[in-house]
C-alpha positions as CSV (number, residue, x, y, z in Angstrom):
1,M,16.6,-13.8,-22.2
2,P,17.2,-10.2,-23.2
3,T,18.3,-7.9,-20.3
4,V,17.4,-4.6,-18.8
5,H,19.6,-2.6,-16.4
6,L,18.1,-1.5,-13.1
7,L,19.4,1.3,-10.9
8,D,18.5,0.7,-7.2
9,Y,19.3,3.6,-5.0
10,V,17.3,2.1,-2.0
11,A,14.0,2.0,-3.8
12,G,11.9,-0.1,-1.4
13,N,10.5,-3.3,-2.8
14,I,12.8,-4.0,-5.8
15,R,12.0,-7.8,-5.7
16,S,8.5,-7.2,-7.1
17,L,9.9,-5.2,-10.0
18,V,12.5,-7.8,-10.8
19,N,9.8,-10.5,-10.7
20,A,7.6,-8.5,-13.0
21,I,10.5,-7.9,-15.4
22,N,11.2,-11.7,-15.4
23,K,7.5,-12.3,-16.0
24,V,7.5,-10.4,-19.2
25,G,10.6,-12.2,-20.6
26,Y,13.6,-10.1,-19.5
27,E,16.5,-10.6,-17.1
28,V,17.9,-7.9,-14.8
29,E,21.4,-6.6,-14.6
30,W,22.2,-4.2,-11.8
31,I,23.8,-0.8,-12.1
32,R,26.6,-0.9,-9.5
33,S,28.4,2.3,-10.5
34,P,27.9,5.3,-12.8
35,S,30.2,3.8,-15.4
36,D,27.7,0.8,-15.7
37,I,25.1,3.2,-17.2
38,E,27.1,3.7,-20.4
39,K,26.9,0.0,-21.3
40,A,23.1,-0.2,-20.5
41,E,20.8,-0.5,-23.5
42,K,17.5,-0.3,-21.5
43,L,17.6,1.5,-18.2
44,I,14.9,1.6,-15.5
45,L,15.0,4.0,-12.5
46,P,12.5,2.9,-9.8
47,G,11.8,4.7,-6.5
48,V,9.7,5.3,-3.5
49,G,9.8,7.8,-0.8
50,H,11.3,11.2,-0.5
51,F,12.2,13.3,-3.7
52,G,15.1,15.0,-2.0
53,H,16.5,11.7,-0.6
54,C,16.3,10.1,-4.1
55,L,17.9,13.0,-6.0
56,T,20.5,13.6,-3.4
57,Q,21.5,9.9,-3.4
58,L,21.7,10.0,-7.2
59,S,23.7,13.2,-7.2
60,D,26.1,12.1,-4.5
61,G,26.7,8.8,-6.2
62,G,27.6,10.5,-9.5
63,Y,24.6,9.0,-11.4
64,L,22.7,12.1,-12.6
65,E,24.9,13.1,-15.5
66,P,25.2,9.5,-16.8
67,I,21.4,9.2,-16.7
68,R,21.1,12.4,-18.7
69,Q,23.6,11.1,-21.2
70,H,21.7,7.8,-21.5
71,I,18.4,9.6,-22.2
72,N,20.0,12.1,-24.6
73,S,21.6,9.2,-26.6
74,G,18.1,7.9,-27.5
75,K,18.4,4.7,-25.5
76,P,15.2,3.4,-23.8
77,F,14.7,4.9,-20.3
78,M,11.9,4.3,-17.8
79,G,11.2,6.0,-14.5
80,I,8.8,4.7,-11.9
81,C,7.1,6.7,-9.2
82,V,10.0,8.9,-7.8
83,G,11.8,7.8,-11.0
84,L,9.2,9.9,-12.9
85,Q,9.4,12.8,-10.4
86,A,13.2,12.9,-10.9
87,L,12.7,14.0,-14.6
88,F,11.0,17.2,-13.5
89,N,12.7,20.5,-12.3
90,G,12.0,19.9,-8.7
91,S,9.4,19.2,-6.0
92,E,7.7,21.0,-3.1
93,E,8.7,18.1,-1.0
94,N,12.3,19.5,-1.0
95,P,12.5,22.8,-2.8
96,D,16.3,23.0,-2.3
97,V,17.0,19.9,-4.4
98,S,16.9,20.0,-8.2
99,G,15.6,17.3,-10.5
100,I,17.1,16.3,-13.8
101,G,15.1,19.0,-15.5
102,L,13.9,17.2,-18.6
103,I,10.3,18.4,-17.9
104,P,9.9,22.1,-17.0
105,M,7.4,21.6,-14.1
106,K,7.5,21.0,-10.4
107,M,5.8,18.4,-8.3
108,Q,3.1,19.7,-5.9
109,K,1.6,18.2,-2.8
110,F,-2.0,17.0,-3.1
111,D,-4.6,19.2,-1.3
112,D,-5.5,17.2,1.9
113,K,-8.4,19.4,2.9
114,S,-11.0,17.1,1.4
115,K,-9.2,13.9,0.8
116,S,-6.6,11.5,2.3
117,V,-3.0,12.0,1.5
118,P,-1.0,10.0,0.5
119,H,-3.0,9.1,-2.6
120,I,-3.0,5.3,-2.3
121,G,-4.9,2.9,-4.5
122,W,-6.0,2.1,-8.0
123,N,-6.6,5.0,-10.4
124,S,-6.7,5.7,-14.1
125,A,-4.1,6.5,-16.7
126,L,-6.2,8.1,-19.5
127,G,-4.4,9.3,-22.6
128,T,-4.8,12.9,-23.6
129,N,-3.2,13.2,-27.1
130,E,-5.3,10.9,-29.2
131,A,-8.0,10.5,-26.5
132,N,-8.0,6.9,-27.6
133,A,-10.3,7.8,-30.5
134,D,-8.4,5.5,-32.8
135,R,-8.3,2.8,-30.2
136,Q,-4.5,3.1,-29.7
137,A,-2.8,3.8,-26.5
138,F,0.9,4.6,-25.8
139,Y,2.7,1.7,-24.1
140,G,-0.6,-0.2,-23.6
141,L,-2.2,2.3,-21.2
142,R,-5.8,1.3,-21.8
143,P,-8.6,3.6,-20.8
144,N,-10.5,0.8,-19.0
145,S,-7.6,-0.3,-16.9
146,K,-6.6,0.8,-13.4
147,Y,-3.1,1.2,-12.0
148,Y,-1.6,1.2,-8.5
149,Y,-0.5,4.6,-7.2
150,V,1.0,5.5,-3.9
151,H,2.3,9.1,-3.5
152,S,1.8,12.5,-1.8
153,Y,3.3,14.7,-4.5
154,A,2.3,14.9,-8.2
155,A,2.7,16.9,-11.4
156,M,-0.6,18.7,-11.9
157,Y,-1.8,18.5,-15.5
158,E,-1.9,21.6,-17.6
159,P,-3.8,20.9,-20.8
160,G,-1.7,21.0,-24.0
161,F,1.5,22.3,-22.2
162,L,3.5,19.1,-22.6
163,E,1.6,17.7,-25.7
164,K,2.9,20.6,-27.8
165,E,6.4,19.5,-27.0
166,G,5.7,16.1,-28.4
167,W,4.9,14.3,-25.2
168,S,2.2,11.7,-24.8
169,V,0.5,12.2,-21.5
170,A,-1.9,10.0,-19.5
171,T,-3.7,11.5,-16.5
172,A,-5.6,10.5,-13.4
173,T,-7.9,12.5,-11.2
174,Y,-7.9,12.5,-7.4
175,G,-10.6,14.5,-5.8
176,E,-10.7,17.7,-7.9
177,E,-7.0,17.5,-8.9
178,R,-5.9,16.1,-12.3
179,F,-2.3,15.0,-12.4
180,I,0.1,13.2,-14.7
181,G,0.0,9.4,-14.3
182,A,2.3,8.6,-17.1
183,I,4.3,10.4,-19.8
184,G,6.2,9.2,-22.8
185,R,8.2,10.6,-25.8
186,E,10.5,8.8,-28.2
187,N,12.7,6.7,-26.0
188,I,11.3,7.7,-22.6
189,L,8.4,6.3,-20.5
190,A,7.8,7.5,-16.9
191,T,4.9,6.3,-14.7
192,Q,3.7,7.8,-11.4
193,F,2.0,4.5,-10.8
194,H,3.9,1.2,-10.1
195,P,3.5,-1.1,-13.1
196,E,5.0,-4.0,-11.1
197,K,2.1,-3.6,-8.6
198,S,-0.7,-3.0,-11.2
199,G,-1.6,-6.5,-12.1
200,Q,-1.8,-7.5,-15.7
201,A,-2.4,-3.9,-16.8
202,G,1.0,-3.0,-15.3
203,L,2.7,-6.0,-16.8
204,R,1.3,-5.0,-20.2
205,T,2.9,-1.5,-19.9
206,L,6.2,-2.9,-18.7
207,R,6.3,-5.4,-21.6
208,A,5.4,-2.8,-24.2
209,F,8.2,-0.5,-23.0
210,L,10.8,-3.3,-23.0
211,N,9.7,-4.4,-26.4
212,G,9.8,-0.9,-27.8
213,D,6.1,-1.1,-28.6
214,Y,5.1,2.6,-28.3
215,L,1.6,2.4,-29.7
216,Q,-0.7,-0.5,-29.1
217,S,-4.1,-1.1,-30.5
218,F,-7.0,-2.4,-28.3
219,T,-10.3,-3.8,-29.3
220,E,-12.4,-3.8,-26.2
221,A,-15.2,-1.4,-25.8
222,M,-14.4,1.7,-23.8
223,H,-16.4,2.3,-20.6
224,L,-14.9,5.4,-19.2
225,E,-16.1,6.7,-15.9
226,P,-17.4,10.3,-16.0
227,R,-14.6,12.9,-15.6
228,G,-13.9,13.1,-11.9
229,D,-12.1,11.2,-9.2
230,G,-10.9,7.9,-10.8
231,L,-9.8,6.3,-7.6
232,T,-11.5,2.9,-7.0
233,R,-12.8,1.4,-3.8
234,R,-10.1,-0.9,-2.5
235,V,-10.9,-4.4,-1.4
236,I,-8.1,-6.0,0.6
237,A,-7.7,-9.7,1.5
238,C,-6.0,-10.3,4.9
239,L,-4.3,-13.5,5.9
240,D,-3.5,-14.2,9.6
241,V,-0.5,-16.5,9.5
242,R,1.0,-18.7,12.3
243,T,2.3,-22.1,13.1
244,N,-0.2,-24.6,14.2
245,D,0.3,-27.3,16.9
246,D,2.0,-29.6,14.4
247,G,4.5,-26.9,13.3
248,D,2.8,-26.2,10.0
249,L,2.5,-22.7,8.7
250,V,-1.2,-22.0,8.2
251,V,-3.7,-19.2,7.6
252,T,-6.1,-19.0,10.5
253,K,-8.9,-16.7,11.8
254,G,-10.0,-15.9,15.2
255,D,-13.1,-14.8,17.1
256,Q,-12.0,-11.7,19.1
257,Y,-8.5,-12.9,18.4
258,D,-8.9,-16.5,19.7
259,V,-7.8,-18.7,16.8
260,R,-8.5,-22.1,18.4
261,E,-11.4,-24.3,17.5
262,K,-14.2,-24.6,20.0
263,S,-16.4,-27.6,20.6
264,G,-18.9,-27.6,23.4
265,S,-17.2,-26.2,26.5
266,D,-13.7,-26.7,25.0
267,A,-12.2,-23.3,24.3
268,G,-8.7,-24.7,23.7
269,G,-8.9,-26.9,20.7
270,Q,-6.5,-27.0,17.7
271,V,-5.4,-23.9,15.9
272,R,-8.0,-23.2,13.1
273,N,-6.4,-24.2,9.8
274,L,-7.9,-22.5,6.7
275,G,-5.2,-23.1,4.2
276,K,-1.7,-22.4,2.9
277,P,-0.6,-18.7,2.8
278,V,1.1,-18.6,-0.6
279,D,-1.7,-20.6,-2.4
280,M,-4.4,-18.5,-0.8
281,A,-2.7,-15.2,-1.6
282,K,-2.5,-16.2,-5.3
283,R,-6.2,-17.2,-5.2
284,Y,-7.2,-13.8,-3.9
285,Y,-5.0,-12.0,-6.5
286,E,-6.8,-13.9,-9.2
287,Q,-10.2,-13.0,-7.7
288,G,-9.2,-9.3,-8.0
289,A,-8.0,-8.4,-4.5
290,D,-6.5,-4.9,-4.7
291,E,-3.9,-5.7,-2.0
292,V,-2.9,-8.7,0.1
293,T,-2.0,-8.4,3.8
294,F,-0.1,-11.0,5.8
295,L,-0.3,-10.6,9.6
296,N,2.3,-12.8,11.3
297,I,0.4,-13.4,14.6
298,T,3.1,-15.4,16.4
299,S,6.3,-13.5,15.3
300,F,8.2,-16.8,15.3
301,R,9.9,-15.8,18.5
302,N,12.4,-18.6,18.6
303,C,13.5,-18.4,15.0
304,P,16.6,-16.5,13.7
305,L,15.4,-13.4,11.8
306,A,17.1,-14.5,8.6
307,D,15.1,-17.7,8.6
308,T,11.8,-16.3,9.5
309,P,9.2,-18.2,7.5
310,M,7.4,-15.0,6.5
311,L,10.4,-14.0,4.4
312,E,10.0,-17.1,2.2
313,I,6.2,-16.6,2.0
314,L,6.9,-13.1,0.7
315,R,9.5,-14.3,-1.8
316,R,7.2,-17.0,-3.2
317,T,4.1,-14.8,-3.2
318,S,5.7,-11.9,-5.0
319,E,6.6,-14.2,-7.9
320,T,2.9,-14.6,-8.9
321,V,1.0,-11.9,-7.1
322,F,1.4,-8.4,-8.7
323,V,-0.5,-6.3,-6.3
324,P,0.8,-4.6,-3.1
325,L,1.8,-6.9,-0.3
326,T,1.8,-5.8,3.3
327,I,3.5,-7.7,6.2
328,G,2.8,-7.2,9.9
329,G,4.0,-8.8,13.1
330,G,7.5,-8.4,14.7
331,I,8.4,-5.1,13.0
332,K,10.2,-3.6,15.9
333,D,13.6,-3.2,17.5
334,T,14.4,-6.8,18.5
335,V,17.2,-9.1,19.6
336,D,18.0,-12.1,17.4
337,T,18.4,-15.6,18.7
338,D,22.2,-15.1,18.9
339,G,21.9,-12.0,21.0
340,T,22.4,-9.5,18.3
341,K,20.4,-6.3,18.6
342,V,18.5,-5.6,15.3
343,P,16.8,-2.2,14.8
344,A,13.3,-2.1,13.4
345,L,14.6,-0.5,10.2
346,D,16.7,-3.5,9.5
347,V,13.8,-5.9,10.2
348,A,11.7,-3.9,7.8
349,T,14.5,-3.9,5.2
350,M,14.6,-7.7,5.2
351,Y,10.8,-7.8,4.5
352,F,11.1,-5.2,1.7
353,K,13.9,-7.1,0.0
354,S,11.8,-10.3,0.2
355,G,8.8,-8.8,-1.5
356,A,6.8,-6.6,0.9
357,D,5.6,-3.2,-0.2
358,K,4.5,-2.0,3.2
359,V,5.1,-3.1,6.8
360,S,2.4,-3.0,9.4
361,I,3.4,-2.0,13.0
362,G,1.1,-2.9,15.9
363,S,1.9,-3.0,19.6
364,D,5.1,-1.0,19.1
365,S,3.2,1.9,17.8
366,V,1.1,2.1,21.0
367,F,4.2,2.2,23.1
368,A,5.7,4.8,20.8
369,A,2.6,6.9,21.1
370,E,2.7,6.7,24.9
371,E,6.3,8.0,24.9
372,Y,5.3,10.7,22.4
373,Y,2.7,12.1,24.8
374,S,5.1,11.7,27.8
375,R,7.5,14.0,26.0
376,G,4.8,16.6,25.5
377,G,4.0,15.6,21.9
378,K,7.6,15.8,20.7
379,L,9.1,13.3,18.2
380,S,12.1,11.2,19.3
381,G,13.3,10.4,15.8
382,D,14.2,6.8,16.7
383,T,10.8,5.0,16.7
384,A,10.2,2.2,14.3
385,I,7.6,4.4,12.5
386,E,10.0,7.3,12.1
387,T,13.1,5.4,11.0
388,I,11.2,3.3,8.4
389,S,9.2,6.2,7.2
390,N,12.3,8.4,6.8
391,A,14.1,5.6,4.8
392,Y,11.3,4.3,2.6
393,G,8.6,6.9,2.7
394,K,5.5,7.2,4.8
395,Q,3.5,5.1,2.2
396,A,5.6,2.1,3.3
397,V,4.4,2.3,6.9
398,V,1.0,1.0,8.1
399,V,-0.1,1.2,11.7
400,S,-2.4,-1.6,12.8
401,V,-4.7,-0.4,15.6
402,D,-6.6,-2.9,17.8
403,P,-9.1,-0.9,19.9
404,K,-12.1,-2.1,22.0
405,R,-15.1,-0.3,23.4
406,V,-15.3,0.9,27.0
407,Y,-18.8,2.1,28.0
408,V,-19.3,5.0,30.4
409,D,-22.4,6.8,31.8
410,R,-21.2,10.3,30.8
411,P,-18.3,11.8,28.8
412,E,-17.1,13.4,32.1
413,D,-16.5,9.9,33.5
414,T,-13.3,9.5,31.5
415,P,-10.5,11.8,30.3
416,H,-10.6,10.0,26.9
417,H,-12.4,11.1,23.8
418,T,-15.9,9.6,23.8
419,I,-18.7,9.2,21.2
420,K,-22.4,8.9,21.7
421,T,-23.2,5.5,20.3
422,A,-26.4,4.2,18.7
423,Y,-25.6,0.8,20.2
424,P,-25.8,0.9,24.0
425,N,-24.5,-1.9,26.1
426,Q,-26.6,-4.2,28.3
427,A,-26.4,-1.7,31.1
428,G,-28.0,0.9,28.8
429,Q,-24.8,3.1,28.7
430,T,-24.8,5.2,25.5
431,F,-21.3,6.7,25.6
432,C,-18.1,4.9,24.9
433,W,-14.5,5.4,24.2
434,Y,-12.1,3.1,22.2
435,Q,-9.3,1.8,24.3
436,C,-6.0,0.7,22.6
437,T,-4.7,-2.8,23.2
438,V,-1.4,-4.5,22.6
439,K,-0.1,-8.0,22.3
440,G,-2.9,-9.3,20.1
441,G,-5.6,-7.7,22.3
442,R,-4.4,-9.4,25.4
443,E,-3.5,-6.2,27.3
444,T,-5.2,-2.8,27.4
445,R,-3.5,0.6,27.7
446,D,-4.5,4.0,29.1
447,L,-4.6,5.4,25.5
448,D,-7.6,6.0,23.3
449,V,-7.7,5.4,19.5
450,R,-7.8,9.1,18.7
451,Q,-4.6,9.8,20.7
452,L,-2.9,6.9,19.0
453,V,-3.8,7.7,15.4
454,K,-2.8,11.4,15.8
455,A,0.5,10.4,17.3
456,V,1.5,7.9,14.6
457,E,0.4,10.4,11.9
458,A,2.8,12.9,13.4
459,M,5.6,10.2,13.4
460,G,5.2,9.6,9.7
461,A,2.7,6.7,9.3
462,G,1.1,6.6,5.9
463,E,-2.0,4.5,6.6
464,I,-4.1,3.1,9.4
465,L,-5.3,-0.5,9.5
466,L,-8.3,0.0,11.8
467,N,-9.3,-3.2,13.5
468,C,-12.0,-3.6,16.1
469,I,-11.8,-6.4,18.7
470,D,-15.5,-6.2,19.5
471,K,-16.3,-6.9,15.8
472,D,-13.6,-9.5,15.1
473,G,-15.1,-12.7,13.8
474,S,-18.6,-11.4,14.4
475,N,-19.6,-11.3,10.7
476,S,-21.9,-8.4,11.8
477,G,-20.4,-5.6,9.7
478,F,-17.7,-3.0,10.3
479,D,-17.8,-0.6,13.3
480,L,-18.9,2.4,11.3
481,E,-18.9,4.7,14.4
482,L,-15.3,3.9,15.1
483,I,-14.3,4.4,11.5
484,N,-15.9,7.8,11.2
485,D,-14.4,8.9,14.5
486,V,-10.9,8.0,13.4
487,K,-11.3,9.5,9.9
488,A,-12.4,12.8,11.5
489,A,-9.1,12.9,13.5
490,I,-6.5,12.4,10.7
491,K,-5.7,13.1,7.1
492,I,-3.9,9.8,6.1
493,P,-5.8,6.9,4.6
494,V,-7.7,4.4,6.8
495,I,-8.4,0.7,6.0
496,A,-11.6,-0.5,7.6
497,S,-11.2,-4.0,9.2
498,S,-13.0,-6.5,11.4
499,G,-16.6,-7.7,11.1
500,A,-17.1,-8.2,7.4
501,G,-19.4,-11.2,6.7
502,V,-21.3,-10.4,3.5
503,P,-20.8,-8.1,0.5
504,E,-23.4,-5.7,1.9
505,H,-21.0,-4.8,4.7
506,F,-18.5,-3.5,2.2
507,S,-21.2,-1.4,0.6
508,D,-22.3,-0.1,4.0
509,V,-18.8,1.0,5.0
510,F,-18.2,2.9,1.7
511,N,-21.7,4.4,1.9
512,Y,-21.7,5.6,5.5
513,T,-18.0,6.4,6.1
514,S,-15.2,8.0,4.2
515,T,-12.9,5.0,4.6
516,D,-10.3,4.6,1.9
517,A,-10.4,0.8,1.8
518,A,-12.0,-2.2,3.4
519,L,-10.5,-5.5,4.4
520,G,-12.0,-9.0,4.5
521,A,-10.7,-12.2,5.9
522,G,-12.8,-15.1,7.3
523,M,-15.6,-14.7,4.7
524,F,-13.0,-15.2,2.0
525,H,-11.1,-17.9,3.8
526,R,-14.1,-20.0,4.5
527,G,-15.3,-19.7,0.8
528,E,-18.6,-18.1,1.7
529,Y,-17.8,-15.3,-0.7
530,T,-15.1,-14.4,-3.2
531,V,-13.4,-11.1,-3.6
532,S,-14.9,-11.0,-7.1
533,Q,-18.4,-11.4,-5.7
534,V,-17.8,-8.5,-3.3
535,K,-16.6,-6.3,-6.1
536,D,-19.4,-7.3,-8.4
537,Y,-21.8,-6.3,-5.6
538,L,-20.1,-3.0,-5.1
539,A,-20.2,-2.3,-8.9
540,S,-23.9,-3.1,-8.9
541,K,-24.4,-0.4,-6.2
542,G,-22.6,2.2,-8.3
543,F,-19.2,2.1,-6.7
544,L,-16.1,2.3,-8.9
545,V,-14.0,-0.8,-8.5
546,R,-11.1,-2.4,-10.4
547,K,-11.9,-5.4,-12.4
548,F,-9.3,-8.2,-12.6
549,E,-7.6,-8.4,-16.0
550,S,-6.5,-12.0,-16.9
551,S,-4.1,-10.9,-19.7
């Protein structure tokens, strides 16, 4: 197969990009030193995380000038995410660090007054030059397609500024802000979105770049959304993974976190087996899931880290599933079976190298929050959230929250933040607070959900996976009061979880809360509804969703 050279300066999940490149018919050769760039015909610079860290790494390693020379020579060059940002003069993220300077603009942080930041999810890449009037799009960026973005800083679009210099520009709109989603000229393509995580639409763009196919015609009818926020409503499929009593790795689902079958008075039956993780993940991808989350609910405590079954699940899944993959369970400072101490950052790195795009931290985040408040709200710098976020960017860190309701007669009866609920308990109490739990809901802590999410946001978490023990397995809908309470407390995105049983529940959570995404599990696993059916229902109610592209 033909080859493309890839420069990895610690860019997060490189495995998915390699798999995507292989999928479109190319092999990868690695750039190991600056001198390797000279022999590269096609060069890709991927990246996630901090602009300053990326550019400093490239500068200290002696890569910046060889990259400039490669671009100036007319050889094909592609930048992805921070790889796009590197082409600009600089970024507000680190004003003291200069970019390559090919594009005379600076990256700016999104306004977070009215929307969540980071910008995470599926958005447009609409061409501006030819406005697709002749049904041609540069590098296959079709107006009906959606692409996966995850970033806090962007190049805000100035109409005509870059086009007059010969650039083709594709834009997306988030809230009221219109920014550059992709840019191309002659031998250069750079995308703010991740093509390797953008399903068939992303693979098409990657293939077009590698084949040198700058303009592509398309025949489908254009159905552009009105000018405005192009971010879709994310529907996420979640798979709880554990070993059953026979030692097989299975997807299971609990009722208030109890995953064993119940028959009559027997509450200790076999572990509920709903299928094989890799097969189910592929099925949900093909149904149009915007992300797939694996939650390792046993942590394989007696297994050497290097042999953890979840690593193989990620490797195999990332070969056929080209949307973001999140892994949770066991992401913490730990001790391997041979007694070796392993920092949380190293555990996360193993998962990223195996195909994960994000890691989800659960109980460890609660303990970290408690310590944060015991220090008077000061960061320690050594928590799992901080170390992983600093290395890979906040978008790579999800905090999984498992609260449960505690009812009280009056707000004065507890020092914790309470809400007045529309759903009193059997005793008629109308106030409650949400108590954080650890260890799969088995232990409660003297910490409320608002305290937790504010603390982890300060530590550098990029997203909250908001579960609800009271709703888990109930099929009665999401806890809308909990979601609104948490959304009001923080600026980072929130994924609503627990309680989804029918498509209407997804419509309700997007109608009555400002949640950024919604997650389903049991209703998908049991075959009661497909991801496609949920999205079709949302579309029928006027919500913007991403449609799965088969080719």
